[in-house]
Each structure stands twice: as structure tokens, then as C-alpha cells.
C-alpha positions as CSV (number, residue, x, y, z in Angstrom):
1,D,1.8,6.6,13.9
2,S,-0.2,6.3,10.9
3,E,1.8,3.1,10.1
4,R,1.2,1.1,13.4
5,D,-2.3,2.4,13.3
6,L,-2.7,0.3,10.6
7,Q,-0.9,-3.4,11.4
8,Q,-2.5,-3.0,14.6
9,E,-6.1,-2.3,13.3
10,M,-5.1,-4.7,10.4
11,L,-3.5,-7.4,13.4
12,E,-7.0,-6.7,15.6
13,Q,-9.2,-7.5,12.1
14,I,-7.7,-11.2,11.2
15,T,-7.3,-12.1,14.7
16,L,-11.2,-11.9,15.1
17,F,-11.7,-13.3,12.0
18,C,-9.7,-16.3,12.5
19,E,-10.6,-17.2,16.0
20,G,-14.3,-17.9,14.9
21,K,-13.7,-19.6,11.5
22,R,-10.3,-21.9,13.4
23,L,-8.0,-20.5,11.4
24,Q,-4.4,-19.7,12.8
25,L,-2.7,-16.6,11.8
26,T,1.3,-18.1,11.7
27,K,3.1,-15.4,10.4
28,F,2.5,-11.3,10.2
29,P,6.0,-9.1,9.6
30,H,6.6,-6.0,9.4
31,P,5.4,-4.6,6.4
32,S,7.9,-4.3,3.2
33,K,8.1,-0.8,2.0
34,N,9.6,0.5,-1.8
35,S,9.8,4.1,-2.4
36,E,9.9,5.4,-6.0
37,Q,9.3,8.9,-7.7
38,D,6.7,10.1,-5.2
39,Y,5.0,7.0,-3.8
40,L,5.5,4.7,-0.8
41,T,4.7,1.1,-1.6
42,E,3.6,-0.8,1.8
43,T,3.4,-4.6,1.4
44,N,2.0,-6.2,4.3
45,H,2.2,-10.3,4.0
46,I,-0.1,-12.5,6.2
47,E,0.2,-16.0,6.7
48,I,-2.6,-18.2,7.9
49,E,-2.8,-21.8,8.3
50,G,-6.4,-23.9,8.3
51,A,-9.2,-24.9,6.2
52,F,-9.8,-23.9,2.2
53,I,-13.3,-22.2,2.8
54,P,-12.6,-19.8,5.9
55,M,-9.3,-18.6,3.9
56,L,-11.5,-17.5,1.1
57,E,-13.6,-16.0,3.2
58,L,-10.7,-14.1,5.1
59,I,-9.6,-12.8,1.9
60,N,-13.2,-11.5,0.4
61,R,-13.5,-10.2,3.6
62,F,-9.8,-8.4,2.9
63,E,-11.7,-7.6,-0.4
64,K,-15.1,-6.2,0.4
65,Q,-14.9,-4.8,3.9
66,F,-11.8,-4.3,5.9
67,Q,-10.8,-1.5,3.4
68,L,-6.9,-1.4,5.1
69,G,-5.5,-2.4,1.9
70,T,-5.8,-4.1,-1.7
71,V,-5.0,-7.6,-1.7
72,V,-2.6,-7.7,-4.2
73,S,-1.8,-12.2,-4.5
74,V,-2.2,-15.1,-2.2
75,D,-0.2,-18.2,-2.4
76,F,-1.1,-21.1,-1.3
77,Q,0.8,-24.1,0.2
78,S,0.5,-27.1,1.8
79,S,2.5,-29.4,3.7
80,M,2.5,-33.0,6.0
81,E,3.2,-32.9,9.3
82,L,5.7,-35.4,9.8
83,R,4.6,-36.3,13.4
84,T,1.1,-36.8,12.6
85,K,1.1,-37.6,8.7
86,R,-1.4,-35.0,8.5
87,K,-1.5,-32.3,5.7
88,K,-1.5,-28.4,6.5
89,L,-2.9,-25.6,4.0
90,Y,-1.0,-22.1,4.1
91,A,-2.1,-19.2,2.6
92,T,0.1,-16.3,2.3
93,I,-1.9,-13.1,1.5
94,Y,0.0,-9.8,0.5
95,V,-1.9,-6.5,1.3
96,Q,-1.1,-3.5,-0.4
97,N,-1.2,0.0,0.6
98,I,0.3,3.1,-2.1
99,Q,0.4,6.3,-0.9
100,K,1.6,9.8,-2.4
101,V,4.7,11.1,-0.8
């Protein structure tokens, strides 16, 4: 199944990159799908936790090298971890694939 292959390839690429940059993949749910006219739009939501610059490098890698879809949006959020009183930075990267059905 090509959808599963794309998901697996995306997960492998993200995991390899994150290990080398001390980023953590925190969420990687099934893609959301929307069918309109003759097109199927599949959107992957990838949540990463870590430092800002390595996150930008990952986003750049998606745009320039991975060729696993188009980065359509990125949402950065920070939150205070109550137990340690440290701020954590999260990025949700939205990667979309559009195909004719």
C-alpha cells in the first residue's frame, strides 16, 4: 500500500534526523484525508519537541530533500513544564500530498 509506504518513509526520515539533532518526535498520527472533485488531499501532522534551530533544519530538509510532500504550515508553541519549571518548544509541521483520483 503506497500510503503506508509513504508514512513509513516519512517516519524513518524524521527519526533519523531527530536522533542526530536531539529532537524528539512527540506525535505522528494517521494522516487526515479530504476528497474534493477529482483530488485526494492527505495531510500529515508531525509534532516535534526540541530546540528552534534544529526544528528549522528539519523543516528545510522536508522542503528541499525529503520529497515526501509539501510543507503547508508550521505551528510553534512553547509551554512551561510545571515539574522542572523549564520551557519546552514544540513545532507541529503540516505536510500535504495532493493526488488526482
